[in-house]
C-alpha positions as CSV (number, residue, x, y, z in Angstrom):
1,M,88.7,114.5,96.3
2,L,88.0,117.6,98.5
3,N,84.7,116.0,99.6
4,E,86.6,112.8,100.6
5,I,89.2,114.8,102.5
6,L,86.3,116.5,104.3
7,I,84.8,113.1,105.2
8,I,88.2,111.9,106.5
9,L,88.7,115.1,108.6
10,T,85.1,114.8,110.1
11,L,85.6,111.1,110.9
12,S,89.0,111.8,112.4
13,V,87.7,114.5,114.7
14,V,84.8,112.3,115.9
15,G,87.0,109.2,116.2
16,I,89.9,110.8,118.0
17,A,87.5,112.5,120.4
18,M,86.0,109.2,121.2
19,F,89.4,107.4,121.6
20,K,90.7,110.2,123.8
21,R,87.6,109.9,126.0
22,L,88.3,106.2,126.3
23,D,91.9,106.9,127.0
24,I,93.1,105.0,123.9
25,P,96.0,106.3,121.9
26,A,94.9,108.7,119.2
27,V,97.0,107.0,116.5
28,L,94.8,103.9,116.8
29,G,91.8,106.1,116.1
30,Y,93.3,107.2,112.8
31,L,93.8,103.5,111.8
32,V,90.2,102.7,112.7
33,V,88.9,105.7,110.7
34,G,90.9,104.5,107.7
35,L,89.4,101.0,108.1
36,F,85.8,102.1,108.3
37,A,86.1,104.7,105.6
38,G,87.9,102.5,103.1
39,E,86.5,100.4,100.3
40,H,86.3,97.2,102.3
41,A,84.0,98.7,105.0
42,F,81.6,101.5,104.3
43,G,83.3,102.6,101.1
44,W,83.0,106.3,101.7
45,I,86.5,106.9,100.1
46,H,86.6,106.1,96.4
47,D,89.7,107.9,95.1
48,R,92.1,105.8,97.3
49,H,95.1,106.6,95.2
50,A,94.9,110.3,95.8
51,I,94.2,109.8,99.5
52,A,97.2,107.4,99.6
53,Q,99.4,110.2,98.2
54,I,98.2,112.7,100.8
55,A,98.8,110.1,103.5
56,E,102.4,109.6,102.3
57,I,102.9,113.3,102.6
58,G,101.6,113.2,106.1
59,V,104.0,110.3,107.0
60,V,106.9,112.3,105.5
61,F,106.0,115.3,107.7
62,L,105.7,113.0,110.8
63,L,109.1,111.4,110.0
64,F,110.6,114.9,109.5
65,T,109.5,115.9,113.1
66,I,111.0,112.6,114.3
67,G,114.2,113.4,112.5
68,L,114.4,116.6,114.5
69,E,114.5,114.5,117.7
70,V,117.2,112.2,116.4
71,S,120.5,113.8,115.5
72,I,123.7,112.1,114.2
73,P,125.4,112.5,117.6
74,R,122.4,110.9,119.3
75,L,122.4,108.1,116.8
76,I,126.2,107.5,117.4
77,A,125.5,107.6,121.2
78,M,122.8,104.9,120.7
79,R,125.0,102.8,118.4
80,N,125.0,99.8,120.8
81,I,121.2,99.7,120.9
82,V,120.8,100.4,117.2
83,F,123.4,97.9,115.9
84,R,123.2,95.2,118.6
85,I,119.6,95.0,119.7
86,G,118.2,96.2,116.4
87,L,120.4,93.9,114.3
88,T,119.5,90.9,116.5
89,Q,115.7,91.7,116.2
90,V,115.9,92.0,112.4
91,I,117.9,88.8,111.9
92,V,115.9,86.7,114.4
93,S,112.6,87.9,113.1
94,T,113.5,87.4,109.5
95,L,115.0,84.0,109.8
96,S,112.3,82.6,112.1
97,T,109.6,83.9,109.7
98,M,111.5,82.4,106.8
99,V,111.7,79.0,108.5
100,L,108.0,79.0,109.4
101,G,107.0,80.1,105.9
102,M,109.1,77.4,104.1
103,W,108.2,74.7,106.6
104,L,104.5,75.3,107.2
105,V,103.3,77.1,104.1
106,G,105.8,75.7,101.6
107,L,107.0,79.0,100.3
108,S,110.1,79.3,98.2
109,W,113.1,80.9,100.0
110,Q,112.7,84.0,97.9
111,A,109.0,84.4,98.9
112,A,109.8,83.5,102.5
113,F,112.5,86.2,102.6
114,A,110.1,88.8,101.3
115,V,107.5,87.8,103.9
116,G,110.1,87.7,106.6
117,G,111.3,91.2,105.7
118,A,107.8,92.6,105.8
119,L,106.9,91.1,109.2
120,T,110.2,92.1,110.7
121,M,109.4,95.8,110.3
122,S,107.4,98.0,112.7
123,S,105.8,101.4,112.0
124,T,108.3,104.0,113.1
125,A,105.6,106.7,112.6
126,I,103.1,104.9,114.8
127,V,105.4,103.8,117.6
128,T,107.3,107.1,117.9
129,K,104.0,108.9,117.9
130,L,102.8,106.8,120.9
131,L,106.1,107.2,122.7
132,T,106.0,111.0,122.1
133,D,102.4,111.4,123.2
134,N,103.2,109.5,126.5
135,Y,106.4,111.4,127.0
136,E,108.4,108.1,126.9
137,L,110.7,108.8,124.0
138,H,113.7,109.7,126.1
139,L,113.1,107.1,128.8
140,P,115.2,103.9,128.8
141,H,112.6,101.7,127.1
142,G,111.8,104.5,124.7
143,N,115.5,104.7,123.7
144,I,115.6,101.0,123.1
145,S,112.4,101.1,121.1
146,L,113.7,104.0,119.1
147,G,117.0,102.3,118.5
148,V,115.3,99.2,117.1
149,L,113.1,101.3,114.9
150,L,116.0,103.2,113.5
151,F,117.8,100.0,112.6
152,Q,114.6,98.7,111.0
153,D,114.5,101.9,108.9
154,L,118.1,101.3,107.8
155,A,117.3,97.6,107.1
156,V,114.4,98.6,104.8
157,V,116.9,99.7,102.1
158,P,118.7,96.4,101.7
159,F,115.4,94.5,101.9
160,L,114.0,96.7,99.1
161,V,117.2,96.2,97.1
162,L,117.5,92.4,97.6
163,I,113.9,91.3,97.2
164,P,113.6,92.3,93.5
165,I,117.1,90.9,92.8
166,F,116.2,87.5,94.4
167,A,113.0,87.4,92.4
168,A,114.6,88.3,89.0
169,Q,117.8,86.3,89.3
170,G,116.4,83.0,90.4
171,S,119.3,80.5,90.7
172,E,121.8,82.8,88.8
173,S,124.7,84.5,90.5
174,L,123.5,87.2,92.9
175,V,126.9,88.6,93.9
176,V,127.3,91.2,91.1
177,P,123.7,92.6,91.2
178,I,123.8,92.8,95.0
179,L,127.2,94.6,95.1
180,L,126.0,97.0,92.4
181,A,122.8,97.8,94.2
182,L,124.6,98.3,97.5
183,A,127.1,100.6,95.8
184,K,124.3,102.7,94.4
185,G,122.7,102.9,97.8
186,A,125.9,103.9,99.5
187,F,126.5,106.6,96.9
188,A,123.0,108.0,97.3
189,F,123.4,108.0,101.1
190,A,126.7,109.9,100.8
191,V,125.2,112.5,98.5
192,I,122.2,113.0,100.9
193,F,124.4,113.2,104.0
194,Y,127.0,115.6,102.6
195,A,124.3,117.7,100.9
196,G,122.6,118.1,104.3
197,Q,125.9,119.0,105.9
198,Y,127.3,121.5,103.4
199,L,124.3,122.8,101.3
200,L,121.3,122.8,103.6
201,R,122.9,124.4,106.7
202,P,124.2,127.5,104.8
203,A,120.8,127.7,103.1
204,V,119.0,127.6,106.4
205,R,121.2,130.3,107.8
206,L,120.6,132.4,104.7
207,V,116.8,132.0,104.9
208,A,116.8,132.7,108.6
209,A,118.8,135.9,108.1
210,A,115.8,137.2,106.1
211,R,113.7,137.1,109.4
212,S,110.6,136.1,107.5
213,H,108.4,133.6,109.1
214,E,106.6,132.8,105.8
215,L,109.8,132.3,103.9
216,F,111.3,130.1,106.6
217,T,108.1,127.9,106.7
218,L,108.1,127.6,102.9
219,F,111.8,126.7,102.9
220,I,111.2,123.9,105.6
221,L,108.3,122.5,103.6
222,L,110.6,122.6,100.5
């Protein structure tokens, strides 16, 4: 796996340098490197499951840095963008895709819902990286894009909850499984939110009081 990581790093350095020279966003360079190195192109990467896990860790770190830019007060201030434009985008994209899938391809409504949910979503990591690199995240169009992305991230949870229920239940009643799943999700969100408010903040202050750069870095990684 270390050899494959070395291959990815080498290709990334070369690819990003070329894309920067051509004035193309660096994030597209990473995607191209992944395409060429994967098993469907040159096949230089064989342990794709291990690499996928490393990639997920990288996405977590990237979303963590994005989270530093988006506080709860800013999310509340953007509520009109998030819950109006974002909700409209998700509903229109999902329903239009469902109609096309059922009409043109003959998908069942459950399959069309799954496809519609997948095609509705954008990559928060990629778009916010592009906006940040171009210093556009705080501009009007950057705020609108970020608001839509945030609502899409929120919409991922009900999609992930509803799709397995629709697939498993078939024509049976969906009310009880949906309500139960949403209640679990609301409980998990409440635990995460209040843990962040009342457990993490005192812990950060306690670690910061030690005035140790290494300890603070380890705590943030944790």
